[in-house]
Backbone as CSV, one residue per row, in Angstrom:
resi,resn,N_x,N_y,N_z,CA_x,CA_y,CA_z,C_x,C_y,C_z
1,MET,87.418,64.044,-147.548,86.029,64.044,-147.830,85.225,64.541,-146.645
2,PHE,85.602,64.285,-145.426,84.917,64.753,-144.227,85.633,65.983,-143.715
3,ASN,84.839,66.937,-143.255,85.420,68.130,-142.662,85.623,67.895,-141.174
4,ILE,86.716,68.273,-140.699,86.997,68.148,-139.272,86.881,69.538,-138.670
5,SER,85.998,69.651,-137.694,85.799,70.952,-137.059,86.777,71.100,-135.909
6,ALA,86.700,72.243,-135.260,87.633,72.544,-134.198,87.518,71.561,-133.055
7,GLY,86.332,71.030,-132.821,86.134,70.094,-131.712,86.578,68.701,-132.058
8,GLY,86.951,68.462,-133.252,87.423,67.154,-133.653,86.319,66.241,-134.145
9,SER,85.090,66.721,-134.279,84.017,65.848,-134.756,83.943,65.915,-136.267
10,ARG,83.453,64.896,-136.820,83.319,64.855,-138.269,81.900,65.206,-138.669
11,ASP,81.730,66.040,-139.639,80.422,66.375,-140.201,80.275,65.609,-141.495
12,PRO,79.096,64.978,-141.695,78.908,64.275,-142.972,78.836,65.287,-144.095
13,PRO,79.208,64.902,-145.258,79.178,65.822,-146.390,77.739,66.230,-146.719
14,ALA,77.558,67.370,-147.303,76.246,67.863,-147.695,75.632,66.905,-148.694
15,GLY,74.311,66.669,-148.557,73.619,65.759,-149.463,73.759,64.314,-149.055
16,SER,74.430,64.027,-147.953,74.604,62.661,-147.486,73.316,62.190,-146.806
17,PHE,72.972,60.908,-146.974,71.771,60.346,-146.366,72.083,59.676,-145.034
18,HIS,73.194,59.933,-144.534,73.634,59.314,-143.286,72.990,60.042,-142.111
19,ASN,72.084,59.341,-141.373,71.428,59.948,-140.227,71.267,58.873,-139.171
20,THR,71.872,59.061,-138.043,71.851,58.041,-137.001,70.555,58.077,-136.187
21,THR,69.766,59.152,-136.234,68.535,59.227,-135.450,67.358,58.548,-136.143
22,MET,67.464,58.135,-137.373,66.359,57.490,-138.095,66.126,56.063,-137.626
23,ASN,66.969,55.521,-136.826,66.778,54.161,-136.342,65.696,54.079,-135.269
24,LYS,65.272,55.215,-134.713,64.224,55.238,-133.695,62.861,55.063,-134.348
25,LYS,61.887,54.541,-133.552,60.534,54.315,-134.034,59.764,55.643,-133.971
26,ASN,59.311,56.163,-135.110,58.627,57.451,-135.162,57.158,57.350,-135.529
27,ALA,56.571,56.166,-135.713,55.188,56.034,-136.162,54.485,54.942,-135.363
28,PHE,53.126,54.951,-135.426,52.331,53.916,-134.784,52.228,52.719,-135.713
29,THR,52.168,51.552,-135.121,51.987,50.352,-135.934,50.505,50.178,-136.246
30,LEU,50.220,49.347,-137.204,48.844,49.074,-137.596,48.063,48.457,-136.435
31,ILE,48.678,47.598,-135.679,48.026,46.958,-134.532,47.630,48.009,-133.493
32,GLU,48.495,48.943,-133.203,48.188,49.994,-132.231,47.002,50.842,-132.689
33,ILE,46.965,51.170,-133.948,45.860,51.963,-134.493,44.557,51.169,-134.417
34,LEU,44.588,49.885,-134.757,43.394,49.045,-134.700,42.876,48.905,-133.268
35,VAL,43.768,48.764,-132.303,43.357,48.651,-130.902,42.645,49.931,-130.465
36,VAL,43.175,51.076,-130.827,42.542,52.356,-130.476,41.164,52.465,-131.142
37,ILE,41.055,52.068,-132.389,39.768,52.122,-133.097,38.747,51.207,-132.432
38,ILE,39.155,50.020,-132.031,38.245,49.078,-131.369,37.768,49.634,-130.037
39,ILE,38.661,50.201,-129.261,38.283,50.776,-127.969,37.311,51.938,-128.162
40,LEU,37.604,52.811,-129.117,36.713,53.944,-129.374,35.346,53.477,-129.879
41,SER,35.319,52.436,-130.692,34.046,51.897,-131.180,33.209,51.343,-130.035
42,PHE,33.840,50.651,-129.132,33.162,50.084,-127.971,32.568,51.195,-127.102
43,LEU,33.348,52.219,-126.829,32.866,53.341,-126.021,31.726,54.085,-126.723
44,ALA,31.823,54.237,-128.027,30.762,54.904,-128.781,29.468,54.093,-128.750
45,SER,29.574,52.775,-128.849,28.362,51.944,-128.816,27.663,52.044,-127.461
46,ILE,28.421,52.095,-126.382,27.823,52.263,-125.053,27.126,53.620,-124.965
47,ALA,27.769,54.659,-125.461,27.183,55.999,-125.418,25.896,56.069,-126.239
48,VAL,25.875,55.447,-127.401,24.680,55.466,-128.251,23.531,54.724,-127.586
49,LEU,23.798,53.567,-126.977,22.744,52.813,-126.297,22.171,53.610,-125.130
50,ASN,23.034,54.267,-124.366,22.554,55.101,-123.262,21.715,56.256,-123.784
51,TYR,22.121,56.841,-124.884,21.376,57.949,-125.478,19.988,57.491,-125.930
52,ILE,19.916,56.342,-126.579,18.635,55.823,-127.063,17.694,55.535,-125.895
53,THR,18.207,54.929,-124.832,17.385,54.629,-123.661,16.903,55.915,-122.994
54,THR,17.782,56.901,-122.884,17.398,58.181,-122.287,16.330,58.870,-123.129
55,LEU,16.476,58.823,-124.431,15.488,59.431,-125.326,14.134,58.731,-125.197
56,GLU,14.139,57.409,-125.117,12.891,56.651,-124.954,12.249,56.962,-123.601
57,ASN,13.073,57.136,-122.580,12.569,57.488,-121.259,11.877,58.850,-121.306
58,PHE,12.457,59.799,-122.014,11.850,61.118,-122.171,10.493,61.008,-122.868
59,LYS,10.419,60.197,-123.905,9.165,60.019,-124.638,8.094,59.397,-123.743
60,ALA,8.489,58.432,-122.913,7.540,57.796,-121.989,7.049,58.798,-120.947
61,LYS,7.933,59.658,-120.470,7.530,60.686,-119.494,6.529,61.661,-120.120
62,GLU,6.754,62.004,-121.377,5.825,62.884,-122.082,4.449,62.228,-122.194
63,ALA,4.410,60.931,-122.495,3.136,60.210,-122.588,2.445,60.159,-121.226
64,GLN,3.220,59.980,-120.164,2.636,59.970,-118.825,1.984,61.316,-118.503
65,HIS,2.651,62.382,-118.897,2.098,63.721,-118.665,0.765,63.891,-119.408
66,ILE,0.717,63.450,-120.648,-0.523,63.542,-121.436,-1.627,62.711,-120.779
67,LEU,-1.278,61.501,-120.314,-2.280,60.638,-119.686,-2.797,61.243,-118.386
68,LYS,-1.951,61.933,-117.650,-2.408,62.575,-116.411,-3.347,63.739,-116.713
69,GLU,-3.127,64.425,-117.820,-4.078,65.464,-118.241,-5.424,64.827,-118.589
70,ILE,-5.379,63.712,-119.308,-6.613,63.005,-119.666,-7.303,62.492,-118.401
71,TYR,-6.513,62.022,-117.434,-7.067,61.533,-116.168,-7.907,62.622,-115.495
72,GLY,-7.336,63.840,-115.392,-8.077,64.941,-114.775,-9.366,65.251,-115.519
73,SER,-9.296,65.231,-116.821,-10.481,65.488,-117.635,-11.501,64.355,-117.499
74,GLN,-11.023,63.125,-117.422,-11.925,61.978,-117.237,-12.651,62.076,-115.892
75,LYS,-11.937,62.515,-114.868,-12.560,62.649,-113.551,-13.658,63.729,-113.577
76,ARG,-13.394,64.832,-114.253,-14.414,65.877,-114.385,-15.622,65.350,-115.175
77,TYR,-15.347,64.611,-116.236,-16.418,64.028,-117.054,-17.252,63.055,-116.209
78,TYR,-16.570,62.261,-115.367,-17.266,61.290,-114.524,-18.203,61.988,-113.532
79,LEU,-17.755,63.113,-112.982,-18.606,63.856,-112.044,-19.865,64.377,-112.729
80,ASP,-19.752,64.765,-113.986,-20.906,65.299,-114.723,-21.826,64.211,-115.279
81,HIS,-21.273,63.081,-115.684,-22.050,62.073,-116.409,-22.162,60.716,-115.700
82,ASP,-21.520,60.550,-114.581,-21.516,59.300,-113.811,-20.997,58.106,-114.636
83,ALA,-20.136,58.400,-115.590,-19.470,57.384,-116.413,-18.220,58.024,-117.018
84,TYR,-17.284,57.184,-117.420,-16.070,57.701,-118.061,-16.293,57.831,-119.563
85,ALA,-15.648,58.809,-120.163,-15.768,59.037,-121.605,-15.051,57.929,-122.367
86,THR,-15.597,57.582,-123.504,-14.954,56.585,-124.365,-14.393,57.226,-125.631
87,GLN,-14.601,58.515,-125.773,-14.056,59.272,-126.903,-13.270,60.453,-126.352
88,LEU,-12.086,60.674,-126.886,-11.269,61.798,-126.457,-11.953,63.129,-126.763
89,SER,-12.723,63.180,-127.832,-13.419,64.414,-128.214,-14.502,64.803,-127.204
90,SER,-14.937,63.871,-126.357,-15.939,64.170,-125.335,-15.347,64.903,-124.145
91,LEU,-14.051,64.898,-124.022,-13.386,65.504,-122.873,-13.098,66.976,-123.115
92,ASP,-12.867,67.697,-122.031,-12.678,69.143,-122.101,-11.204,69.550,-122.252
93,ILE,-10.441,68.766,-122.948,-9.023,69.092,-123.153,-8.678,68.988,-124.631
94,ASP,-7.590,69.656,-124.986,-7.092,69.603,-126.359,-5.676,69.042,-126.300
95,ILE,-5.501,67.852,-126.812,-4.201,67.182,-126.784,-3.525,67.391,-128.127
96,LYS,-2.291,67.908,-128.085,-1.552,68.068,-129.334,-1.100,66.707,-129.840
97,ASP,-0.969,66.604,-131.129,-0.549,65.350,-131.751,0.894,65.064,-131.366
98,ASP,1.129,63.874,-130.861,2.456,63.456,-130.437,2.937,62.378,-131.410
99,SER,3.931,62.697,-132.185,4.386,61.749,-133.206,5.148,60.564,-132.618
100,ASN,5.514,60.622,-131.333,6.242,59.517,-130.709,5.318,58.348,-130.368
101,PHE,4.046,58.639,-130.135,3.068,57.625,-129.761,1.882,57.711,-130.716
102,ASP,1.101,56.641,-130.727,-0.183,56.717,-131.409,-1.049,57.698,-130.619
103,PRO,-2.070,58.288,-131.237,-2.915,59.234,-130.492,-3.500,58.591,-129.239
104,PRO,-3.639,59.375,-128.161,-4.194,58.797,-126.927,-5.640,58.362,-127.122
105,ILE,-6.035,57.341,-126.375,-7.383,56.793,-126.462,-8.049,56.943,-125.095
106,ALA,-9.186,57.601,-125.067,-10.010,57.640,-123.855,-10.883,56.395,-123.873
107,CYS,-10.978,55.727,-122.744,-11.728,54.475,-122.715,-12.276,54.234,-121.315
108,ASP,-13.040,53.188,-121.191,-13.518,52.699,-119.903,-13.528,51.187,-120.017
109,MET,-12.393,50.577,-119.694,-12.294,49.125,-119.847,-11.635,48.505,-118.622
110,LEU,-11.995,47.289,-118.357,-11.468,46.549,-117.230,-10.380,45.607,-117.742
111,VAL,-9.144,45.797,-117.241,-8.020,44.960,-117.649,-7.379,44.390,-116.396
112,GLU,-7.491,43.069,-116.232,-6.913,42.368,-115.084,-7.294,43.041,-113.765
113,GLY,-8.571,43.359,-113.625,-9.066,43.949,-112.387,-8.825,45.446,-112.250
114,GLU,-8.166,46.065,-113.195,-7.912,47.508,-113.172,-8.836,48.197,-114.166
115,ARG,-9.469,49.290,-113.743,-10.293,50.070,-114.662,-9.391,51.082,-115.342
116,ILE,-9.145,50.878,-116.645,-8.287,51.743,-117.446,-9.160,52.813,-118.098
117,ILE,-8.756,54.091,-117.950,-9.574,55.173,-118.511,-8.888,55.885,-119.675
118,ALA,-7.620,55.555,-119.927,-6.923,56.113,-121.097,-5.635,55.331,-121.313
119,TYR,-5.179,55.317,-122.559,-3.900,54.676,-122.854,-3.286,55.280,-124.108
120,MET,-2.001,55.029,-124.248,-1.253,55.442,-125.441,-0.347,54.285,-125.838
121,ASP,-0.288,54.006,-127.122,0.563,52.930,-127.642,1.825,53.503,-128.258
122,ARG,2.929,52.814,-128.030,4.203,53.152,-128.660,4.541,51.987,-129.563
123,GLY,4.647,52.226,-130.844,4.896,51.154,-131.792,6.066,51.448,-132.695
124,SER,7.197,51.844,-132.124,8.376,52.117,-132.951,8.994,50.800,-133.395
125,THR,9.993,50.873,-134.236,10.640,49.658,-134.711,11.438,48.990,-133.601
126,GLN,11.883,49.763,-132.617,12.719,49.204,-131.565,11.931,48.877,-130.296
127,TYR,10.953,49.707,-129.951,10.195,49.530,-128.720,8.706,49.498,-129.026
128,GLN,8.005,48.548,-128.396,6.559,48.475,-128.518,5.981,48.234,-127.126
129,TYR,5.182,49.199,-126.669,4.550,49.058,-125.363,3.346,49.988,-125.285
130,ARG,2.531,49.775,-124.254,1.343,50.599,-124.019,1.471,51.191,-122.615
131,ILE,1.237,52.490,-122.520,1.182,53.151,-121.217,-0.283,53.456,-120.945
132,GLN,-0.768,53.007,-119.772,-2.177,53.152,-119.409,-2.280,53.918,-118.100
133,ILE,-3.437,54.505,-117.859,-3.704,55.144,-116.566,-5.032,54.612,-116.059
134,ASN,-5.061,54.289,-114.751,-6.298,53.746,-114.182,-7.036,54.823,-113.394
135,THR,-8.126,54.432,-112.753,-8.960,55.397,-112.030,-8.279,55.949,-110.782
136,ASP,-7.201,55.329,-110.340,-6.443,55.820,-109.183,-5.230,56.645,-109.609
137,ALA,-5.156,57.013,-110.870,-4.055,57.804,-111.451,-2.724,57.057,-111.442
138,GLU,-2.783,55.741,-111.418,-1.561,54.940,-111.483,-1.214,54.683,-112.948
139,ILE,0.039,54.920,-113.278,0.524,54.655,-114.635,0.954,53.197,-114.702
140,ILE,0.472,52.497,-115.712,0.778,51.079,-115.884,1.380,50.893,-117.271
141,CYS,2.445,50.115,-117.332,3.102,49.831,-118.607,2.809,48.388,-119.010
142,ALA,2.436,48.207,-120.258,2.188,46.871,-120.794,3.171,46.640,-121.941
143,PRO,4.248,45.894,-121.693,5.271,45.716,-122.725,4.850,44.732,-123.800
144,THR,5.329,44.985,-125.014,5.158,44.046,-126.113,6.532,43.537,-126.528
145,ALA,7.432,44.462,-126.892,8.788,44.071,-127.284,9.723,45.252,-127.073
146,PRO,10.866,45.084,-126.535,11.314,43.934,-125.751,10.558,43.871,-124.431
147,GLU,10.526,42.693,-123.833,9.710,42.487,-122.645,10.203,43.268,-121.430
148,ASP,11.462,43.657,-121.396,11.998,44.378,-120.239,11.976,45.894,-120.426
149,ILE,11.282,46.394,-121.445,11.280,47.829,-121.731,10.680,48.628,-120.575
150,CYS,9.645,48.113,-119.937,9.026,48.847,-118.828,10.001,49.005,-117.667
151,GLN,10.785,47.977,-117.393,11.803,48.068,-116.347,12.866,49.083,-116.713
152,LYS,13.310,49.073,-117.964,14.323,50.026,-118.403,13.848,51.461,-118.264
153,LEU,12.547,51.677,-118.481,11.987,53.024,-118.409,11.531,53.391,-116.998
154,GLY,11.618,52.446,-116.070,11.232,52.732,-114.699,9.725,52.788,-114.497
155,LEU,8.976,52.055,-115.334,7.522,52.044,-115.244,7.058,50.731,-114.646
156,SER,5.976,50.774,-113.879,5.443,49.540,-113.290,4.578,48.813,-114.310
157,GLU,4.568,47.507,-114.190,3.778,46.689,-115.111,2.489,46.269,-114.452
């Protein structure tokens, strides 16, 4: 039934299911696959959180830029009228609509000893805060939720 070759080894007959190499492990176990999935999920969650924070930081920087433009216009208005404008339409600038924040507000209000001349509110589902600019061109952040958002964005309170 077995053929003997010149070297003296036996060859299994054709169609035989006899294979000695099938005893080795050739696949991943379910536990190994689950461990890899858990690790990848953890790494993805860290990456997503960093992305969201970076995106929010970009939006805050954009609001700061808009407020600094309003600051310059408020200073020019003050030189002409000896008072700060309380309406954005009174200023000599054109601010494009920014969907990340509520429209900027030109004002003249005293908040905790600081004269605020403009502010912008951010009221997203995840972050709620106000970025303000005072008469010294200092950007001030007033957090609503979460309370540490200003620190995360690198803004002073």
